[in-house]
C-alpha positions in Angstrom: 66.9 -116.2 215.7 70.5 -113.8 215.8 69.5 -110.7 217.2 69.6 -108.0 215.4 72.7 -106.1 216.4 74.9 -109.4 215.8 74.2 -108.5 211.9 74.6 -104.9 213.0 78.1 -105.2 213.9 78.9 -107.3 210.5 80.5 -105.9 207.3 79.3 -107.9 204.0 81.9 -107.7 201.1 83.3 -109.0 197.9 86.5 -109.1 200.1 84.7 -110.8 203.4 82.3 -111.1 205.7 84.1 -109.9 209.1 83.0 -108.5 212.4 84.3 -108.9 215.9 84.1 -112.6 216.7 85.4 -113.0 220.2 83.2 -113.8 222.6 84.2 -110.4 225.1 83.7 -108.1 222.2 86.8 -107.0 221.8 87.9 -105.5 218.8 91.5 -106.7 220.3 90.9 -110.0 222.5 92.6 -112.8 222.6 89.7 -114.6 223.3 89.3 -117.8 221.2 85.3 -118.8 222.1 82.1 -117.4 219.9 79.2 -116.4 221.3 75.9 -118.4 219.7 75.2 -115.7 217.7 78.2 -115.5 216.1 78.3 -119.6 215.6 75.0 -119.7 213.6 75.7 -116.4 211.9 78.8 -118.9 210.2 76.9 -121.7 210.1 74.3 -119.5 208.2 76.8 -117.9 206.6 77.9 -121.5 205.1 74.6 -122.5 204.5 74.0 -120.1 202.0 77.8 -120.9 200.3 76.2 -124.6 200.1 73.0 -123.7 198.4 75.3 -121.5 196.0 78.0 -124.6 195.5 75.3 -127.4 194.8 73.4 -124.4 191.8 76.6 -124.0 190.5 77.9 -127.2 190.4 74.5 -129.0 190.2 76.4 -132.3 192.7 74.3 -133.4 195.4 77.0 -134.1 197.6 80.0 -130.8 196.8 83.1 -131.4 198.4 84.0 -127.8 200.3 87.6 -127.0 201.1 87.5 -125.4 204.7 90.6 -123.6 206.5 91.4 -120.0 208.6 94.6 -117.8 209.4 95.6 -117.5 213.4 93.2 -116.2 214.4 92.2 -117.0 218.0 88.4 -117.7 217.5 89.6 -119.2 213.8 89.0 -122.9 215.2 85.6 -122.1 216.8 84.2 -120.8 213.4 85.7 -123.5 211.3 83.5 -125.7 213.6 80.5 -124.3 213.1 81.0 -124.0 209.3 82.3 -127.8 208.9 78.9 -129.0 211.2 76.1 -126.9 208.2 78.1 -128.2 205.5 78.0 -131.7 206.7 74.8 -131.2 208.0 73.3 -129.5 204.1 74.7 -132.8 202.4 78.8 -131.3 201.3 81.9 -133.5 202.4 83.9 -131.4 203.9 87.9 -131.4 203.9 89.7 -129.4 206.9 93.0 -128.0 206.3 93.0 -125.9 209.8 95.3 -122.8 210.2 96.7 -122.7 206.2 97.5 -119.3 204.3 95.3 -117.6 201.5 96.7 -118.3 198.8 97.7 -121.7 200.0 93.6 -122.3 200.3 93.2 -121.1 197.0 96.1 -122.8 195.2 94.8 -126.1 197.4 91.1 -125.6 195.5 92.4 -124.8 192.2 93.9 -127.9 192.6 91.4 -130.6 193.6 89.4 -128.8 191.8 91.3 -129.8 188.7 91.3 -132.8 190.2 87.8 -133.5 191.0 88.6 -133.7 194.1 86.6 -129.9 195.6 83.9 -128.1 194.4 85.1 -124.5 196.3 86.7 -123.5 199.5 85.6 -121.3 203.2 88.3 -119.4 204.0 88.2 -118.0 207.4 89.8 -114.8 208.1 89.4 -110.8 208.6 93.0 -110.8 206.8 94.2 -106.6 208.6 91.6 -106.0 210.8 92.6 -106.4 214.5 93.3 -109.9 216.0 89.7 -109.8 217.5 88.0 -109.9 214.1 86.7 -113.0 211.8 84.7 -113.1 208.9 84.3 -115.5 205.7 85.8 -115.4 202.5 84.2 -118.0 199.8 85.4 -119.5 196.5 85.2 -122.0 193.7 88.1 -123.7 192.1 88.8 -120.8 189.9 92.0 -119.8 192.3 90.1 -116.9 193.9 87.5 -115.2 196.0 83.7 -115.2 194.3 83.6 -111.5 191.7 81.6 -108.6 193.7 78.4 -109.8 191.4 78.0 -113.4 193.1 79.1 -112.2 196.3 76.1 -109.4 196.1 73.9 -112.1 195.5 75.2 -114.4 198.6 75.0 -111.4 201.0 71.1 -111.0 200.2 70.6 -114.6 200.7 72.4 -114.9 203.8 70.7 -111.4 204.7 67.2 -112.9 204.2 67.8 -116.7 205.5 68.5 -114.4 208.5 65.7 -112.5 208.3 63.0 -115.0 207.4 64.5 -118.6 208.9 65.5 -120.7 212.7 68.6 -122.2 211.4 68.9 -126.0 212.6 70.8 -127.2 215.6 73.8 -128.0 214.1 76.0 -127.8 217.8 75.3 -131.8 218.2 77.1 -134.9 217.2 77.7 -135.7 213.4 79.9 -138.7 212.9 81.0 -137.6 209.7 82.7 -134.5 211.8 84.9 -137.1 213.3 85.6 -138.4 209.8 86.7 -134.9 208.8 88.7 -134.1 212.0 90.7 -137.3 212.2 91.6 -136.6 208.3 92.8 -133.0 209.1 96.6 -134.2 208.8 97.1 -135.6 205.1 94.7 -132.4 204.1 97.5 -130.0 205.4 99.8 -131.6 203.9 98.2 -132.3 200.3 97.3 -128.6 200.5 100.6 -127.6 201.5 102.2 -130.3 198.3 99.8 -128.2 196.0 100.9 -125.2 196.6 104.5 -125.9 196.5 104.2 -126.9 192.8 102.0 -123.5 192.0 104.1 -121.3 193.5 107.0 -122.9 191.6 104.2 -122.4 188.3 103.6 -119.5 189.3 107.0 -118.1 189.7 108.3 -118.9 186.6 106.2 -117.0 184.7 102.6 -120.2 185.1 103.7 -122.7 182.0 104.6 -120.1 179.4 107.8 -120.4 177.4 111.0 -119.6 178.4 109.6 -120.1 182.2 112.1 -123.2 182.7 114.5 -120.8 182.0 114.1 -117.9 184.0 113.9 -120.1 187.2 117.5 -121.8 185.8 118.4 -118.3 185.3 117.0 -117.3 189.1 119.0 -120.2 190.8 121.9 -119.9 188.9 122.5 -116.5 190.1 121.6 -117.1 193.6 124.4 -119.7 193.5 126.6 -116.6 192.0 125.0 -114.1 193.7 124.1 -115.0 197.3 120.5 -113.5 198.8 119.5 -114.0 202.5 115.9 -112.9 203.7 114.7 -112.2 206.6 110.9 -112.8 207.6 109.1 -111.6 210.9 106.0 -113.8 210.1 104.3 -112.7 212.9 102.2 -116.0 214.4 100.8 -115.7 210.9 99.4 -118.3 208.8 102.7 -118.7 206.9 104.2 -119.8 210.3 103.0 -123.3 208.8 103.2 -122.7 205.4 105.9 -123.5 202.4 108.2 -120.0 203.1 111.5 -121.7 204.2 110.9 -125.1 202.2 110.3 -122.8 198.5 112.8 -120.2 199.0 115.6 -122.5 200.5 114.7 -124.6 197.3 115.8 -121.7 194.6 119.1 -121.1 196.8 117.8 -118.1 199.3 119.0 -118.3 203.1 115.3 -117.2 205.1 115.7 -116.5 208.6 112.4 -115.8 210.8 111.5 -114.3 213.8 108.0 -114.4 215.5 107.4 -118.3 213.9 105.2 -119.8 216.3 101.9 -120.1 214.9 99.5 -118.2 217.0 101.6 -115.8 218.5 100.6 -112.7 217.1 102.8 -109.8 218.9 102.4 -107.2 216.7 99.8 -104.8 214.8 98.3 -107.4 211.8 98.6 -104.6 209.0 102.2 -105.3 207.3 102.6 -101.3 207.1 104.2 -99.0 209.1 105.4 -99.8 212.2 104.3 -103.3 211.8 107.9 -103.8 209.6 109.7 -102.2 212.5 110.8 -105.8 214.2 111.6 -106.8 210.8 114.3 -103.6 210.1 115.8 -104.2 213.3 115.7 -107.9 212.8 117.4 -107.4 209.3 119.9 -105.1 210.1 120.7 -107.5 212.5 121.3 -110.7 211.2 123.3 -108.3 208.0 126.0 -107.7 210.3 127.5 -111.4 210.4 125.6 -112.2 207.0 126.1 -108.8 204.7 124.2 -110.9 201.5 121.1 -110.7 203.7 119.4 -107.0 202.0 115.9 -108.3 201.9 112.6 -108.7 204.4 109.0 -109.2 204.6 106.0 -108.9 206.5 102.7 -110.6 206.0 99.3 -110.1 207.2 97.3 -112.7 209.4 96.0 -114.5 206.0 99.1 -114.8 204.6 98.0 -113.1 201.1 100.2 -110.0 201.4 103.4 -109.1 203.1 105.4 -106.0 202.5 109.4 -105.2 202.6 112.4 -103.6 203.9 115.5 -103.7 202.6 118.8 -102.8 203.3 120.2 -99.7 202.1 123.7 -99.4 201.3 123.4 -95.3 201.4 122.4 -94.8 204.8 124.0 -98.5 205.8 121.0 -99.5 207.7 117.6 -101.4 207.1 114.2 -99.6 205.8 110.9 -100.1 205.4 109.2 -99.6 201.6 106.3 -97.9 201.6 103.5 -100.6 200.0 103.5 -98.4 196.3 107.0 -98.7 196.0 106.7 -102.5 196.5 104.0 -102.8 194.2 106.0 -101.1 191.5 108.8 -103.4 191.8 106.8 -106.3 191.6 105.8 -104.6 188.0 109.1 -103.6 187.3 110.0 -107.7 187.5 107.3 -109.1 185.7 107.2 -106.9 182.9 110.6 -107.2 182.5 110.8 -110.7 182.9 108.3 -110.4 180.0 110.6 -109.3 177.7 113.1 -111.6 178.8 111.1 -114.9 177.8 109.9 -112.5 174.1 106.3 -112.9 175.6 107.1 -109.0 174.9 108.7 -108.1 171.9 109.4 -104.6 170.1 109.7 -103.4 166.9 112.6 -101.4 165.5 110.8 -97.7 166.7 110.0 -99.5 170.7 106.6 -100.6 169.9 105.2 -103.3 171.6 104.6 -106.4 169.5 102.3 -108.0 172.4 98.9 -107.3 173.6 99.9 -106.6 177.9 98.0 -104.7 180.3 98.1 -103.9 183.9 95.3 -104.3 186.0 95.5 -101.9 189.1 93.1 -100.6 191.6 92.1 -96.7 191.5 94.7 -95.5 194.4 97.8 -97.8 192.8 100.1 -94.4 192.5 100.6 -92.9 189.0 104.4 -94.0 189.3 102.3 -97.9 187.4 101.6 -95.9 184.4 105.1 -94.5 184.0 105.8 -97.8 184.2 103.4 -99.1 181.7 104.7 -97.0 179.2 108.3 -98.2 179.5 107.4 -101.5 178.4 104.2 -100.0 176.0 101.8 -102.1 177.6 98.7 -100.3 179.2 96.8 -99.7 182.2 93.4 -100.1 183.3 91.6 -99.7 186.6 89.4 -100.8 188.7 87.6 -100.1 192.4 89.9 -101.3 195.3 89.2 -104.7 196.1 91.2 -108.1 195.6 87.6 -109.3 193.2 87.3 -106.0 191.3 91.0 -106.2 190.2 91.3 -110.1 190.0 87.8 -109.5 187.8 89.1 -107.2 185.7 92.4 -109.4 184.5 90.5 -111.5 183.6 88.0 -109.7 181.5 91.4 -108.4 180.1 92.4 -111.7 179.2 89.4 -112.7 177.2 89.7 -109.9 175.4 93.4 -111.1 173.6 95.7 -109.6 176.5 98.1 -110.7 178.5 98.0 -109.8 182.0 101.3 -111.4 183.6 100.8 -108.4 186.7 97.3 -107.3 189.6 96.4 -105.7 192.2 96.3 -103.3 194.7 99.5 -100.9 194.7 97.8 -98.5 197.3 98.1 -102.1 200.0 101.3 -103.7 198.3 99.4 -106.4 197.2 100.6 -108.3 194.4 99.4 -111.1 191.9 101.2 -113.3 190.0 99.2 -114.7 186.9 98.3 -117.9 187.2 97.5 -117.4 191.1 94.8 -115.0 191.5 95.3 -114.0 195.3 98.0 -111.5 196.6 100.6 -113.4 197.9 104.3 -112.1 200.1 105.8 -115.3 198.4 105.5 -114.2 194.7 106.7 -110.6 195.8 109.6 -111.2 196.9 110.5 -113.8 194.2 109.3 -110.7 192.1 112.8 -109.0 193.6 115.1 -112.1 193.6 114.3 -112.2 189.7 115.5 -108.3 189.3 118.5 -108.7 191.9 119.6 -112.4 190.9 118.4 -112.6 187.1 121.2 -111.3 185.2 123.3 -109.9 182.2 124.9 -112.6 180.6 126.5 -114.1 177.5 125.1 -111.2 175.8 121.4 -111.5 177.1 120.3 -108.8 179.1 119.0 -108.8 182.7 115.8 -108.1 184.0 117.5 -104.2 185.7 118.9 -104.0 182.4 116.3 -104.4 180.5 113.9 -102.3 182.7 116.9 -99.3 182.8 116.7 -99.5 178.9 112.8 -99.6 178.1 112.9 -96.3 181.0 115.7 -94.2 178.6 117.6 -94.8 181.5 120.6 -96.9 179.9 123.4 -95.1 181.4 122.6 -95.6 184.7 122.6 -99.5 184.8 125.9 -101.2 185.9 126.8 -104.6 186.5 127.2 -104.3 190.2 123.8 -103.2 190.3 122.4 -103.3 194.3 118.9 -103.5 195.1 118.9 -99.7 196.4 120.1 -99.2 192.4 116.6 -101.0 191.2 114.3 -99.3 193.9 116.2 -95.5 193.0 115.7 -96.1 188.8 111.7 -96.1 189.7 109.6 -93.1 188.8 108.9 -90.5 192.5 106.2 -90.0 193.5 105.3 -88.8 197.3 102.0 -90.7 198.3 99.3 -90.9 201.8 100.2 -93.8 203.4 96.9 -96.2 203.4 97.2 -96.8 206.8 98.6 -93.2 207.6 96.5 -91.1 210.3 96.2 -88.9 207.5 94.8 -91.2 205.3 91.8 -92.5 208.0 88.4 -90.1 208.3 85.6 -91.1 210.5 82.5 -89.7 208.3 78.7 -90.2 210.1 76.8 -90.3 206.3 75.8 -93.1 205.0 75.1 -92.2 201.6 78.2 -91.5 199.8 76.4 -90.7 196.5 75.2 -88.3 198.3 78.2 -87.0 200.1 79.9 -87.3 196.9 78.3 -85.1 195.5 77.6 -82.2 198.2 82.0 -82.7 197.7 81.2 -82.1 194.5 79.8 -78.3 195.4 82.3 -77.7 197.8 85.3 -78.4 195.0 84.3 -76.8 192.6 84.1 -73.5 195.3 87.6 -74.5 196.4 89.0 -74.9 192.5 87.7 -71.7 191.9 89.8 -70.0 195.2 92.4 -72.0 194.7 93.7 -72.5 190.7 95.5 -69.6 190.6 97.8 -70.7 193.8 98.3 -74.5 192.5 99.3 -73.1 188.9 101.4 -70.7 190.8 102.8 -72.4 193.5 102.9 -76.7 191.9 102.5 -76.0 188.2 98.8 -77.5 187.7 96.5 -76.1 185.6 93.7 -78.4 185.2 92.0 -81.3 186.7 89.7 -84.8 185.3 87.5 -86.5 188.0 87.7 -90.3 187.5 85.1 -92.6 189.1 86.0 -96.5 190.2 82.8 -99.2 190.5 83.5 -102.5 190.0 85.6 -103.5 187.1 84.8 -100.2 185.5 86.8 -96.6 185.3 84.2 -93.7 184.4 86.3 -90.4 183.4 84.5 -86.7 183.1 81.5 -88.1 185.0 79.2 -84.6 185.1 77.8 -85.3 188.7 80.7 -87.6 191.8 78.0 -89.0 193.0 77.8 -91.5 190.3 81.2 -93.5 192.0 78.4 -94.6 194.5 80.2 -96.2 196.9 83.2 -97.0 194.8 85.9 -94.7 194.3 86.5 -91.1 193.7 89.5 -89.3 191.6 90.9 -86.1 190.7 93.6 -86.4 188.8 95.6 -82.8 188.0 98.0 -82.1 185.0 100.2 -79.4 183.9 100.2 -76.9 180.7 101.7 -79.9 179.1 98.1 -82.1 180.0 100.7 -84.5 182.1 99.3 -86.0 185.0 101.4 -85.0 188.0 99.0 -85.3 191.0 95.5 -86.5 192.4 93.1 -86.9 195.3 90.7 -89.9 196.4 88.3 -91.0 198.1 86.3 -94.1 199.2 84.0 -95.7 202.2 86.1 -99.0 203.2 83.9 -102.2 202.9 86.0 -104.1 205.3 86.3 -101.4 207.5 83.8 -98.9 209.5 86.6 -95.6 207.7 86.9 -93.3 205.1 90.1 -93.3 203.2 91.5 -90.6 201.4 94.7 -90.2 199.7 97.0 -87.7 198.0 100.2 -88.2 195.8 102.3 -85.7 193.3 105.3 -86.7 190.9 108.3 -85.8 192.1 110.2 -86.3 195.7 108.9 -82.9 197.6 106.5 -83.6 199.6 105.0 -79.9 200.2 102.0 -80.8 197.1 101.0 -84.2 198.8 101.1 -82.7 202.2 98.9 -80.0 200.8 97.0 -81.7 198.8 95.9 -84.4 201.5 94.9 -82.1 204.4 92.9 -79.8 201.5 91.2 -83.6 201.3 90.5 -84.0 204.3 89.2 -80.3 205.2 86.5 -81.0 201.7 85.7 -84.5 202.6 85.0 -83.1 206.3 83.0 -80.0 205.7 81.1 -82.3 203.1 80.3 -84.8 205.8 79.2 -82.3 208.4 77.0 -80.5 206.0 74.8 -83.3 205.3 75.0 -84.2 209.7 73.4 -80.6 209.9 70.6 -81.2 206.3 
């Protein structure tokens, strides 16, 4: 039986089952070994998933793909998972170190060919290096939806409380077969991921997709583009990045390209992008075509960008929200370019299209959606929630080309169902390379026209010009110190109800000041629970453990600012955010400090209750 303290250290959610797996218990530990308790946790998780796959597929011996990122404990956890799956009668394909989008593309293609029924991916995403965890999925290209994960979590907890596991540490002849086939399995995963990425970048097989890909390659041949990549020892060091980007005609320069040599913080935001920024500056001196750089996280499913800034003559880091906004502009403009979205003579879209994003994604996306006349829908934080929302929208007849979590720069481009930095980078390449020619406007010109900024477009535009055209907002960074709180309250609905009392009191005290200083005249509260968006809730606690946003409007009824909160499902922290329209940081600073005070007061009140 696994001791309670080992299980208590696990955070179980749709985004992954995570904890500190390193044997010495250090968050930043590079110890590759795990103890027997965590080996049993991994085996139990695999058993529960095996049972689910058997019930779902009806197969007696379903084949499960197993892969991991480059964390030191990945191999030991994989060994425990593989042994458990074999013991449960499953077949196993082990691809070793594999990027998250790669294993999901592999599962999707292998599933379509009847060669696999699901996958187990070993990673803790952006958590520190001593952490690790597991994600599960079938063959639809993404992780299991939150509703299914909740059932598996309950089954896992019940199983761990009631049963002893068999010893999976014994020899199994099938284990040697799995390991012997690992190189071929990895080779097949790369091939299928390469093909699938070409499909994603070209538009998922839609009409005009091949023309778009041809125009992209032609644009890169006419205007060479270099890219700097700091892979930080991640799973992307053994993936398709160089081959795919150079097949398009871009030139890729890489640092920190040895798998497992993680040289800085894993989460690709803020200071983690500084080595790439300096790398880009250095190579730009010799090759001015190098104007873009990216940094993935350890499992390679998220990446944020650095760019060359022509105005300052230096490289700079883009905020995650800017990255997502760029990708949205690129992919929506691509839909217009291929004719999948068209307009009547009044500018109304003739196609039913939508964006699916999470609650704290910047309000600038609302303005981008209006420019393209597409609908915008929001879900709770969590990749599985956004993917599930997009799927529901497609069932309702919407075109949903791009979705994701702008708060983390997480771009998901259909038909992919997972974040992928290659797709993000390719979205920016499209904006720069598919230019106006032979009377047909390019992507950036289309955006300028639809955004009412036709006069700002010029033929020799740069990436600076594209970024300058985005709606201006100041947003608290997800991983900035101001955005993270430690709260004692375990009952988040109760915390939010207490917060409501404090906010209503504070609003009465501050409403005149907010009107006179910032033009804020009213507010509305919205909750994001799973894939549901609940506006105007009576009690803030109705948000449960989901996101809670208060949106502030001016006298014209236009949304100009917001504050947001939610407890993390993958880390023991409480996240908050503020945002304000424009480029003046004072309102955002005021709002985030106000939000911290109110949440802290609510938490302190519950401690003393």
